C-alpha positions as CSV (number, residue, x, y, z in Angstrom):
1,M,-0.9,27.8,-18.7
2,T,-1.3,24.9,-16.2
3,Q,0.7,21.8,-16.9
4,Y,-0.3,18.4,-15.5
5,I,1.0,15.0,-14.4
6,V,-1.5,12.2,-14.6
7,V,-1.0,9.2,-12.4
8,K,-2.7,6.1,-13.8
9,G,-3.9,3.3,-11.4
10,T,-3.1,-0.3,-11.7
11,S,-3.2,-3.5,-9.5
12,G,-3.9,-3.3,-5.8
13,I,-4.2,-0.5,-3.2
14,G,-0.5,-0.6,-2.3
15,N,0.8,-0.4,-5.8
16,R,-1.6,2.5,-6.5
17,V,-0.7,4.5,-3.5
18,F,3.0,4.2,-4.2
19,A,2.5,5.5,-7.7
20,V,0.5,8.4,-6.3
21,A,3.2,9.1,-3.8
22,T,5.6,9.4,-6.8
23,G,3.2,11.7,-8.5
24,I,2.8,13.9,-5.4
25,L,6.6,14.4,-5.1
26,Y,7.0,15.1,-8.9
27,A,4.1,17.6,-8.8
28,Q,5.7,19.4,-5.9
29,L,9.1,19.5,-7.6
30,S,7.9,20.5,-11.1
31,G,5.0,22.8,-10.2
32,R,2.6,20.7,-12.3
33,Q,-1.0,20.0,-11.2
34,L,-1.4,16.4,-10.0
35,V,-4.3,14.4,-11.5
36,V,-5.0,10.9,-10.3
37,D,-6.9,8.5,-12.6
38,W,-8.3,5.3,-11.0
39,R,-11.0,4.7,-13.6
40,D,-9.4,1.4,-14.7
41,G,-12.2,-0.9,-13.4
42,S,-10.3,-2.8,-10.6
43,Y,-12.6,-1.3,-8.0
44,S,-15.5,-0.1,-10.1
45,N,-17.0,-1.2,-13.4
46,T,-18.9,2.0,-13.9
47,G,-16.0,4.2,-15.0
48,T,-15.9,6.0,-11.7
49,N,-12.6,7.6,-10.5
50,L,-12.2,5.7,-7.3
51,F,-9.3,7.7,-6.0
52,L,-11.4,10.5,-4.8
53,R,-13.9,8.1,-3.3
54,Y,-11.2,6.5,-1.1
55,F,-8.8,9.4,-0.3
56,D,-8.6,13.1,0.3
57,C,-5.5,14.6,-1.3
58,P,-5.4,18.4,-1.2
59,I,-3.1,18.8,-4.1
60,A,-4.8,16.3,-6.4
61,E,-7.6,16.8,-9.0
62,S,-9.7,14.4,-10.9
63,V,-9.5,13.9,-14.7
64,E,-12.2,16.5,-15.4
65,V,-9.7,19.3,-15.2
66,L,-7.6,18.0,-18.0
67,P,-7.7,20.2,-21.2
68,E,-8.2,18.9,-24.7
69,T,-4.7,18.7,-26.1
70,D,-2.3,16.7,-28.2
71,S,0.6,17.9,-26.1
72,I,0.9,14.6,-24.2
73,Y,3.9,12.4,-23.3
74,P,4.3,9.5,-23.9
75,A,2.6,10.1,-27.3
76,I,0.8,6.7,-27.1
77,W,-1.6,8.3,-24.7
78,K,-2.9,10.9,-27.2
79,N,-6.7,10.5,-27.5
80,Q,-6.3,7.5,-25.1
81,L,-6.3,9.1,-21.7
82,H,-9.7,7.6,-21.0
83,R,-8.1,4.1,-21.3
84,S,-6.6,2.0,-18.5
85,M,-3.0,1.0,-18.5
86,G,-3.8,-2.6,-18.9
87,S,-6.1,-2.3,-21.9
88,L,-3.8,0.0,-23.8
89,R,-0.8,-2.0,-23.1
90,D,-2.5,-5.2,-24.3
91,E,-3.8,-3.6,-27.4
92,L,-0.3,-2.3,-28.3
93,G,1.4,-5.5,-27.4
94,L,3.7,-3.8,-24.8
95,T,5.5,-5.5,-21.9
96,G,6.0,-3.6,-18.7
97,Y,5.2,0.1,-18.3
98,S,8.4,1.9,-19.5
99,D,6.9,2.8,-22.9
100,M,3.7,4.1,-21.2
101,S,5.4,6.5,-18.7
102,F,7.5,9.7,-18.7
103,D,11.0,9.9,-17.1
104,V,10.5,11.1,-13.5
105,S,14.2,11.9,-13.2
106,Q,13.8,14.9,-15.5
107,L,12.0,18.2,-14.9
108,D,12.4,19.7,-18.4
109,S,9.5,18.1,-20.3
110,Q,7.5,20.7,-22.2
111,E,4.3,18.7,-22.9
112,D,1.2,20.0,-21.3
113,I,0.3,16.5,-19.9
114,L,2.8,13.9,-18.6
115,V,1.5,10.4,-17.9
116,L,2.9,8.3,-15.1
117,S,2.3,4.6,-15.5
118,A,3.9,2.8,-12.6
119,Y,3.4,-0.4,-10.7
120,T,5.1,1.0,-7.6
121,H,7.0,4.1,-6.4
122,K,9.8,5.7,-8.4
123,I,11.4,7.6,-5.6
124,N,14.8,6.1,-6.2
125,L,14.9,7.6,-9.7
126,M,14.1,11.1,-8.3
127,R,17.0,11.3,-5.9
128,P,19.1,13.6,-8.2
129,L,16.2,16.0,-8.4
130,L,15.9,16.1,-4.6
131,A,19.6,16.9,-4.4
132,Q,19.3,19.7,-7.0
133,E,16.4,21.2,-5.1
134,T,18.3,20.9,-1.7
135,S,15.1,19.3,-0.5
136,R,14.9,18.2,3.2
137,L,14.1,14.8,1.7
138,A,17.5,14.5,0.0
139,T,19.2,12.8,3.0
140,M,16.2,10.6,3.9
141,T,15.9,6.9,3.1
142,I,13.2,5.8,0.6
143,R,11.1,4.6,3.5
144,E,11.4,7.9,5.2
145,I,10.6,9.8,2.0
146,L,7.5,7.8,1.3
147,K,6.3,8.0,4.9
148,S,6.7,11.8,4.9
149,I,4.8,12.2,1.6
150,L,1.9,10.0,2.7
151,K,1.6,11.6,6.1
152,D,1.5,15.1,4.7
153,N,-0.6,14.6,1.6
154,L,-2.9,11.5,1.6
155,F,-5.8,11.0,4.0
156,V,-8.3,8.2,3.9
157,K,-12.0,9.4,3.6
158,E,-13.8,10.1,6.8
159,D,-16.4,7.4,6.4
160,I,-13.7,4.8,6.0
161,K,-11.7,6.2,8.9
162,S,-14.9,5.9,11.0
163,Q,-15.1,2.2,10.2
164,V,-11.5,1.8,11.3
165,D,-12.1,3.7,14.5
166,E,-15.2,1.7,15.3
167,F,-13.5,-1.7,14.8
168,K,-10.6,-0.5,17.0
169,R,-12.9,0.6,19.8
170,E,-14.9,-2.6,19.8
171,N,-12.2,-5.2,19.2
172,F,-8.6,-3.9,19.9
173,E,-6.8,-4.9,23.1
174,N,-4.2,-2.8,25.0
175,Y,-1.4,-4.3,22.9
176,M,-2.0,-5.3,19.2
177,V,0.1,-7.5,17.0
178,G,-0.8,-7.0,13.3
179,V,-0.1,-9.6,10.7
180,H,-0.5,-9.3,7.0
181,I,-0.6,-12.4,4.8
182,R,-1.1,-12.3,1.1
183,Y,-1.7,-15.9,0.0
184,S,-3.8,-15.8,-3.2
185,D,-1.8,-14.9,-6.4
186,M,1.3,-14.1,-4.3
187,K,2.2,-16.6,-1.5
188,V,4.3,-15.1,1.2
189,P,6.4,-17.4,3.4
190,L,3.8,-18.7,5.7
191,T,6.0,-20.8,8.0
192,E,8.4,-17.8,8.5
193,I,5.5,-15.6,9.4
194,E,4.1,-18.1,11.8
195,F,7.5,-18.4,13.5
196,A,7.8,-14.7,13.8
197,V,4.2,-14.5,15.3
198,R,5.0,-17.2,17.9
199,S,8.3,-15.5,18.8
200,I,6.9,-12.0,19.1
201,T,3.7,-13.0,20.9
202,R,5.6,-15.0,23.4
203,L,7.6,-11.9,24.4
204,T,4.5,-9.7,24.1
205,R,2.6,-11.9,26.6
206,F,5.5,-11.6,29.1
207,Q,6.1,-7.8,28.6
208,H,2.6,-6.5,28.0
209,G,0.2,-9.1,29.3
210,N,-3.0,-9.1,27.4
211,F,-2.8,-8.8,23.6
212,K,-4.6,-9.6,20.4
213,I,-3.5,-10.5,16.9
214,F,-5.2,-8.6,14.1
215,L,-4.9,-10.6,10.9
216,A,-5.4,-9.1,7.5
217,T,-5.3,-11.7,4.7
218,D,-6.8,-12.4,1.3
219,S,-7.1,-16.1,2.1
220,Q,-10.1,-17.5,4.0
221,E,-8.1,-20.7,4.4
222,V,-5.2,-18.9,6.1
223,L,-7.6,-17.0,8.4
224,H,-9.1,-20.3,9.6
225,S,-5.7,-21.9,10.0
226,F,-4.4,-18.9,12.0
227,K,-7.4,-19.0,14.4
228,D,-6.7,-22.6,15.0
229,K,-3.0,-22.1,15.7
230,F,-2.9,-18.8,17.7
231,P,-5.0,-17.4,20.5
232,N,-6.9,-14.0,20.3
233,V,-6.9,-13.7,16.6
234,I,-9.4,-11.1,15.2
235,S,-10.2,-10.0,11.7
236,T,-12.7,-7.9,9.8
237,D,-15.7,-9.3,8.1
238,K,-15.1,-9.0,4.3
239,W,-15.6,-10.7,1.0
240,F,-13.4,-13.6,0.1
241,S,-13.0,-15.2,-3.3
242,Q,-14.4,-18.7,-3.3
243,S,-12.0,-19.8,-6.0
244,G,-9.0,-18.6,-4.0
245,K,-8.1,-15.8,-6.5
246,R,-6.9,-12.4,-5.5
247,L,-9.5,-10.0,-4.0
248,H,-8.7,-7.0,-6.3
249,Q,-9.2,-7.1,-10.0
250,N,-11.7,-9.9,-9.7
251,P,-15.0,-8.5,-11.2
252,E,-16.0,-12.1,-12.2
253,E,-16.6,-13.0,-8.6
254,C,-16.9,-9.8,-6.6
255,Q,-20.4,-8.3,-6.5
256,N,-19.3,-5.0,-5.0
257,L,-16.0,-3.7,-6.3
258,V,-16.2,-0.4,-4.5
259,Q,-16.8,-2.1,-1.2
260,N,-14.0,-4.5,-1.9
261,G,-11.6,-1.5,-2.0
262,I,-13.1,-0.1,1.2
263,E,-12.6,-3.4,3.0
264,A,-8.9,-3.4,1.9
265,L,-8.4,0.2,3.2
266,V,-10.0,-0.7,6.6
267,D,-7.6,-3.6,6.9
268,L,-4.7,-1.4,5.8
269,Y,-5.3,1.3,8.5
270,L,-6.1,-1.3,11.2
271,L,-2.7,-2.9,10.5
272,A,-1.2,0.6,10.7
273,A,-2.8,1.1,14.1
274,C,-1.1,-2.0,15.7
275,D,1.8,-1.8,18.1
276,N,3.8,-4.5,16.3
277,L,3.4,-5.5,12.6
278,I,4.6,-8.6,10.8
279,F,4.5,-8.6,7.0
280,A,6.5,-9.6,3.9
281,S,7.3,-6.5,1.7
282,R,7.1,-8.5,-1.5
283,S,3.4,-7.5,-1.1
284,S,3.2,-3.7,-1.3
285,F,0.1,-3.7,0.9
286,G,2.1,-4.9,3.9
287,F,4.9,-2.5,3.3
288,L,2.4,0.4,2.9
289,S,0.8,-0.5,6.2
290,S,4.2,-0.3,8.0
291,L,4.7,3.2,6.6
292,L,1.3,4.3,8.0
293,M,1.9,3.0,11.5
294,T,0.7,5.5,14.2
295,Q,1.5,4.1,17.6
296,P,4.3,6.0,19.4
297,N,6.6,3.0,19.9
298,A,5.4,1.0,16.9
299,R,7.6,-1.8,15.6
300,Y,7.6,-3.8,12.5
301,Y,9.1,-7.0,11.2
302,D,9.6,-7.4,7.4
303,I,10.1,-11.1,6.6
304,D,11.6,-10.1,3.3
305,E,14.0,-7.4,4.6
306,E,16.7,-10.0,5.1
307,H,16.8,-13.7,4.4
308,S,18.2,-14.1,7.9
309,L,15.3,-12.4,9.6
310,V,13.9,-15.5,11.2
311,R,17.3,-16.4,12.6
312,R,17.7,-12.9,13.9
313,I,14.3,-13.0,15.6
314,K,15.1,-16.4,17.1
315,H,18.5,-15.1,18.3
316,K,17.0,-12.0,19.8
317,L,14.2,-14.1,21.5
318,I,16.8,-16.4,23.1
319,N,18.9,-13.5,24.4
320,T,15.9,-11.6,25.7
321,A,14.6,-14.7,27.4
322,K,18.0,-15.2,29.1
323,N,18.0,-11.6,30.3
324,L,14.4,-11.9,31.6
325,N,15.1,-15.3,33.2
326,I,12.4,-17.1,31.2
327,N,12.4,-20.2,28.9
328,P,12.3,-19.2,25.2
């Protein structure tokens, strides 16, 4: 009899994809069938499972394959699999997701259906399983594991990929600097990002000549500010919240939730197509785009990786400038 792991969706694209990556790895290790459930309403208010609208994942199925059974863990999901994580959590007065999810560090669960409720990836908890299975992933970093899982198992839908390719063809320069700035509900350090952009583009101009900056942001104010401060800034046309709220999970303002998700994915894969990427990993969207980068010599700068990042960039800039005989 087939056993299943159901990955519930919550929050934005980055959070969802990292939860799916965890589900993919667990399904491969356990032999369970992966089911991804993005019916929560963040990107559709019609009850549609948006995962299969946005992605192709050869090992994943939609919720229709699930059998009628009470053999579900955690038990709070019995007769509730149609519910979203948020609505069920609020009804039960829970905090966090630990009571809504099974333990991914164990492979001995006997229930027919295991439910994974996660805000991000759980790869770190699965390391003992990788060691037991003598997996090639066992010696990799978390970043390398996630990158490998996504590269081999998750592919954006062809119509979305076509939009990405068309924008690149019409707007990208020979060398592209990607910048992701989340500045609605989560404000990344704008001054640090601006410093990094100035430093990197100064060297880029000297080393590569013509370049453009592709900016992906959830703030129209930041977009206008960046275009005033930096040359050659390009961005996609998309919906912005007039109130300044986050773009996802905003059905009160957004008239087309499905399109909102598509616009986010186009930005994601355009960032991943850049030669150099600047982001703050406190936002999972920026971190995800760095994992998906495709250019042969792609480089990325995570503002949050170390508190001293700006100082290191400045130090590197000064040393490089000295070696190249230019003024930093």
